[in-house]
FIMARRO-983528 format. One record per residue: chain; z, y, x of N, C-alpha, C in turn. Coordinates in nm, 4 decimals. Example, Ala and Ser with C-alpha at 12.3 -4.5 7.8 and 13.67 -1.06 7.14 Angstrom:
REM residues 2
A;0.7800;-0.5690;1.3190;0.7800;-0.4500;1.2300;0.7800;-0.3300;1.3200
A;0.7080;-0.2250;1.2850;0.7140;-0.1060;1.3670;0.7870;0.0030;1.2900
***
This chain:
REM residues 107
A;0.5270;-1.9161;-0.0269;0.4684;-1.7881;-0.0653;0.5720;-1.7054;-0.1412
A;0.5819;-1.5776;-0.1068;0.6765;-1.4882;-0.1719;0.6293;-1.4543;-0.3122
A;0.7247;-1.4479;-0.4055;0.6910;-1.4005;-0.5390;0.7038;-1.2484;-0.5389
A;0.6425;-1.1870;-0.6383;0.6519;-1.0412;-0.6490;0.7971;-0.9980;-0.6624
A;0.8748;-1.0742;-0.7385;1.0124;-1.0345;-0.7653;1.1028;-1.0474;-0.6431
A;1.0697;-1.1338;-0.5488;1.1560;-1.1511;-0.4324;1.1047;-1.0794;-0.3073
A;0.9877;-1.0202;-0.3146;0.9282;-0.9576;-0.1972;1.0204;-0.8550;-0.1324
A;1.0786;-0.7679;-0.2130;1.1631;-0.6612;-0.1587;1.2815;-0.7208;-0.0832
A;1.3542;-0.8094;-0.1487;1.4719;-0.8672;-0.0844;1.4333;-0.9547;0.0347
A;1.3260;-1.0308;0.0227;1.2809;-1.1149;0.1341;1.2455;-1.0296;0.2563
A;1.1833;-0.9149;0.2319;1.1477;-0.8248;0.3413;1.2725;-0.7684;0.4080
A;1.3665;-0.7218;0.3266;1.4926;-0.6698;0.3816;1.5658;-0.7777;0.4611
A;1.5699;-0.8998;0.4072;1.6392;-1.0104;0.4746;1.5734;-1.0490;0.6067
A;1.4430;-1.0288;0.6178;1.3708;-1.0647;0.7399;1.3865;-0.9599;0.8503
A;1.4164;-0.8365;0.8129;1.4176;-0.7266;0.9097;1.5578;-0.6778;0.9450
A;1.6394;-0.6549;0.8444;1.7689;-0.5904;0.8670;1.8666;-0.6693;0.9541
A;1.8700;-0.8036;0.9472;1.9639;-0.8757;1.0340;1.9382;-0.8549;1.1837
A;1.8187;-0.8088;1.2173;1.7817;-0.7864;1.3566;1.7890;-0.6389;1.3945
A;1.8536;-0.5593;1.3092;1.8723;-0.4179;1.3381;1.7589;-0.3282;1.2937
A;1.6606;-0.3854;1.2262;1.5482;-0.3050;1.1811;1.5776;-0.2330;1.0511
A;1.4968;-0.1324;1.0230;1.5073;-0.0573;0.8987;1.3788;-0.0757;0.8203
A;1.3920;-0.0936;0.6904;1.2757;-0.1052;0.6037;1.2705;0.0183;0.5151
A;1.1563;0.0826;0.5133;1.1343;0.1958;0.4252;1.0060;0.1676;0.3482
A;1.0191;0.1477;0.2200;0.9030;0.1192;0.1361;0.8372;0.2509;0.0965
A;0.7062;0.2515;0.0963;0.6296;0.3699;0.0591;0.5425;0.3306;-0.0593
A;0.5566;0.4051;-0.1661;0.4775;0.3760;-0.2845;0.3414;0.4416;-0.2710
A;0.2364;0.3606;-0.2794;0.0995;0.4107;-0.2773;0.0476;0.4076;-0.4203
A;-0.0019;0.5206;-0.4665;-0.0553;0.5297;-0.6019;-0.1977;0.5816;-0.5957
A;-0.2719;0.5514;-0.7021;-0.4100;0.5966;-0.7105;-0.4523;0.5888;-0.8571
A;-0.5196;0.6906;-0.9093;-0.5667;0.6847;-1.0474;-0.6612;0.5658;-1.0681
A;-0.6538;0.5065;-1.1853;-0.7351;0.3884;-1.2168;-0.8842;0.4163;-1.2011
A;-0.9303;0.5309;-1.2456;-1.0740;0.5594;-1.2336;-1.1187;0.5618;-1.0877
A;-1.0317;0.6083;-0.9995;-1.0651;0.6086;-0.8563;-1.0637;0.4662;-0.8013
A;-0.9675;0.3852;-0.8436;-0.9642;0.2448;-0.8001;-1.0916;0.1734;-0.8438
A;-1.1327;0.1975;-0.9673;-1.2551;0.1337;-1.0166;-1.3772;0.1816;-0.9393
A;-1.3791;0.3076;-0.9022;-1.4921;0.3600;-0.8242;-1.5001;0.2912;-0.6875
A;-1.3842;0.2640;-0.6287;-1.3778;0.2057;-0.4942;-1.3996;0.0545;-0.4907
A;-1.3769;-0.0141;-0.5995;-1.3614;-0.1598;-0.6000;-1.4811;-0.2360;-0.5426
A;-1.5997;-0.1902;-0.5677;-1.7171;-0.2639;-0.5206;-1.7716;-0.2117;-0.3878
A;-1.6954;-0.1266;-0.3219;-1.7362;-0.0722;-0.1927;-1.7471;-0.1870;-0.0914
A;-1.8618;-0.2011;-0.0248;-1.8804;-0.3112;0.0707;-1.7763;-0.3142;0.1838
A;-1.7174;-0.2005;0.2178;-1.6195;-0.1991;0.3268;-1.4947;-0.2802;0.2938
A;-1.4711;-0.3072;0.1652;-1.3534;-0.3860;0.1251;-1.3647;-0.5312;0.1718
A;-1.4857;-0.5792;0.1949;-1.5058;-0.7181;0.2377;-1.4403;-0.7441;0.3730
A;-1.4427;-0.6455;0.4604;-1.3856;-0.6609;0.5943;-1.2369;-0.6967;0.5885
A;-1.1697;-0.6491;0.4847;-1.0261;-0.6725;0.4717;-0.9945;-0.7766;0.3642
A;-1.0975;-0.8467;0.3201;-1.0829;-0.9536;0.2219;-1.0180;-0.9039;0.0920
A;-1.0539;-0.7843;0.0518;-0.9984;-0.7237;-0.0691;-1.0841;-0.7592;-0.1902
A;-1.0234;-0.7516;-0.3063;-1.0925;-0.7732;-0.4323;-1.2114;-0.6791;-0.4419
A;-1.3271;-0.7338;-0.4837;-1.4476;-0.6514;-0.4907;-1.5187;-0.6610;-0.6242
A;-1.4582;-0.7243;-0.7211;-1.5205;-0.7391;-0.8516;-1.4504;-0.6494;-0.9532
A;-1.5264;-0.5570;-1.0112;-1.4711;-0.4685;-1.1130;-1.4255;-0.5497;-1.2339
A;-1.5026;-0.6507;-1.2702;-1.4661;-0.7373;-1.3835;-1.3320;-0.8067;-1.3576
A;-1.3144;-0.8627;-1.2382;-1.1881;-0.9284;-1.2037;-1.0728;-0.8287;-1.2021
A;-1.0972;-0.7109;-1.1480;-0.9952;-0.6064;-1.1443;-0.9484;-0.5746;-1.2858
A;-1.0424;-0.5574;-1.3774;-1.0062;-0.5246;-1.5161;-0.9313;-0.6394;-1.5837
A;-0.9692;-0.7628;-1.5537;-0.8978;-0.8790;-1.6096;-0.7538;-0.8848;-1.5582
A;-0.7351;-0.8580;-1.4301;-0.6001;-0.8575;-1.3716;-0.5158;-0.7493;-1.4382
A;-0.5734;-0.6318;-1.4546;-0.4994;-0.5230;-1.5205;-0.4662;-0.5584;-1.6647
A;-0.5595;-0.6204;-1.7335;-0.5382;-0.6575;-1.8727;-0.4275;-0.7629;-1.8859
A;-0.4194;-0.8540;-1.7892;-0.3186;-0.9605;-1.7932;-0.1818;-0.9119;-1.7460
A;-0.1779;-0.7891;-1.6933;-0.0546;-0.7270;-1.6413;0.0001;-0.7974;-1.5169
A;-0.0832;-0.8740;-1.4467;-0.0410;-0.9409;-1.3234;-0.0319;-0.8435;-1.2062
A;-0.0688;-0.7194;-1.2283;-0.0637;-0.6172;-1.1232;0.0695;-0.5426;-1.1237
A;0.1571;-0.5751;-1.2155;0.2836;-0.5027;-1.2276;0.3876;-0.5641;-1.1343
A;0.4420;-0.4808;-1.0488;0.5388;-0.5240;-0.9486;0.6733;-0.4586;-0.9758
A;0.7806;-0.5143;-0.9202;0.9107;-0.4473;-0.9338;0.9067;-0.3102;-0.8667
A;0.9875;-0.2189;-0.9164;0.9963;-0.0844;-0.8588;1.0501;-0.0943;-0.7162
A;0.9873;-0.0242;-0.6241;1.0318;-0.0229;-0.4845;1.1574;0.0630;-0.4696
A;1.2414;0.0289;-0.3725;1.3532;0.1189;-0.3415;1.2963;0.2560;-0.3033
A;1.3605;0.3616;-0.3478;1.3088;0.4971;-0.3269;1.3324;0.5431;-0.1833
A;1.2239;0.5600;-0.1097;1.2324;0.6124;0.0268;1.2175;0.7638;0.0264
A;1.1790;0.8175;-0.0885;1.1538;0.9601;-0.0974;1.0083;0.9961;-0.0742
A;0.9242;0.8944;-0.0513;0.7839;0.9222;-0.0210;0.6926;0.8406;-0.1126
A;0.6060;0.9115;-0.1816;0.5003;0.8509;-0.2625;0.3705;0.9155;-0.2168
A;0.2698;0.8333;-0.1909;0.1410;0.8849;-0.1439;0.0326;0.8495;-0.2446
A;-0.0393;0.9514;-0.2898;-0.1552;0.9309;-0.3761;-0.2752;0.9152;-0.2838
A;-0.3277;0.7947;-0.2768;-0.4363;0.7669;-0.1823;-0.5689;0.8298;-0.2233
A;-0.5754;0.8853;-0.3441;-0.6976;0.9560;-0.3842;-0.7009;1.0969;-0.3274
A;-0.5885;1.1422;-0.2735;-0.5789;1.2796;-0.2241;-0.5887;1.2923;-0.0727
A;-0.5945;1.1795;-0.0027;-0.6022;1.1857;0.1433;-0.6652;1.0594;0.1994
A;-0.7181;1.0695;0.3200;-0.7765;0.9526;0.3852;-0.6656;0.8741;0.4569
A;-0.6972;0.7540;0.5059;-0.5938;0.6723;0.5718;-0.5259;0.7405;0.6905
A;-0.5998;0.8184;0.7683;-0.5392;0.8864;0.8827;-0.4370;0.9901;0.8374
A;-0.4714;1.0646;0.7332;-0.3784;1.1648;0.6810;-0.2528;1.0985;0.6242
A;-0.2713;0.9865;0.5554;-0.1562;0.9133;0.5006;-0.0659;0.8637;0.6133
A;-0.1263;0.8117;0.7208;-0.0477;0.7632;0.8349;0.0311;0.8773;0.8983
A;-0.0319;0.9929;0.9126;0.0378;1.1092;0.9683;0.1526;1.1538;0.8782
A;0.1273;1.1529;0.7482;0.2315;1.1936;0.6536;0.3519;1.0995;0.6617
A;0.3259;0.9694;0.6710;0.4338;0.8702;0.6839;0.5098;0.8938;0.8135
A;0.4365;0.9104;0.9224;0.4971;0.9320;1.0537;0.5848;1.0570;1.0542
A;0.5333;1.1634;0.9982;0.6094;1.2888;0.9936;0.7306;1.2766;0.9011
A;0.7114;1.2161;0.7849;0.8195;1.2049;0.6867;0.9391;1.1283;0.7432
A;0.9091;1.0206;0.8169;1.0159;0.9378;0.8715;1.0493;0.9725;1.0166
A;0.9923;1.0810;1.0667;1.0169;1.1267;1.2041;0.9993;1.0130;1.3041
A;0.8860;0.9458;1.2951;0.8581;0.8344;1.3854;0.8115;0.8877;1.5194
A;0.8629;0.8318;1.6265;0.8259;0.8741;1.7611;0.6798;0.8440;1.7882
A;0.6163;0.9353;1.8568;0.4790;0.9111;1.9010;0.3745;0.9373;1.7962
A;0.4134;0.9693;1.6745;0.3148;0.9944;1.5702;0.2476;0.8666;1.5252
A;0.1535;0.8803;1.4388;0.0844;0.7650;1.3813;-0.0311;0.7229;1.4704
A;-0.0440;0.5939;1.4913;-0.1623;0.5461;1.5614;-0.2721;0.5339;1.4572
A;-0.3921;0.5637;1.4970;-0.5030;0.5669;1.4040;-0.5942;0.4486;1.4297
A;-0.6273;0.3778;1.3235;-0.7223;0.2675;1.3307;-0.8618;0.3301;1.3255
A;-0.9361;0.3218;1.4317;-1.0667;0.3883;1.4438;-1.1698;0.3350;1.3430
A;-1.1447;0.2187;1.2814;-1.2400;0.1656;1.1841;-1.2527;0.2559;1.0625
A;-1.1550;0.3443;1.0374;-1.1567;0.4295;0.9204;-1.2173;0.5669;0.9477
A;-1.2586;0.5927;1.0690;-1.3131;0.7247;1.0997;-1.4634;0.7253;1.0821
***
């Protein structure tokens, strides 16, 4: 299992030797919005944390703090757009061919 501290380098090491490019995108969201979303039943489909109490304990223990990502030039506030808009923004920002494919489960 990857540790938080080695995730960035492990990802680069897994992709770049094969000619791939890694671009990390920082996703941010205000805490009050995260707390509002946490108990949403749709999170179960993706096996996401659904307990507000557990979320607050994790934040209090500071286990949610990760190393700073390499700067790709793109930060997305997920409280300001839906998943489709975020995918389009990523696709446009990195000039990806074919545009973003949309997961219909989010529509």
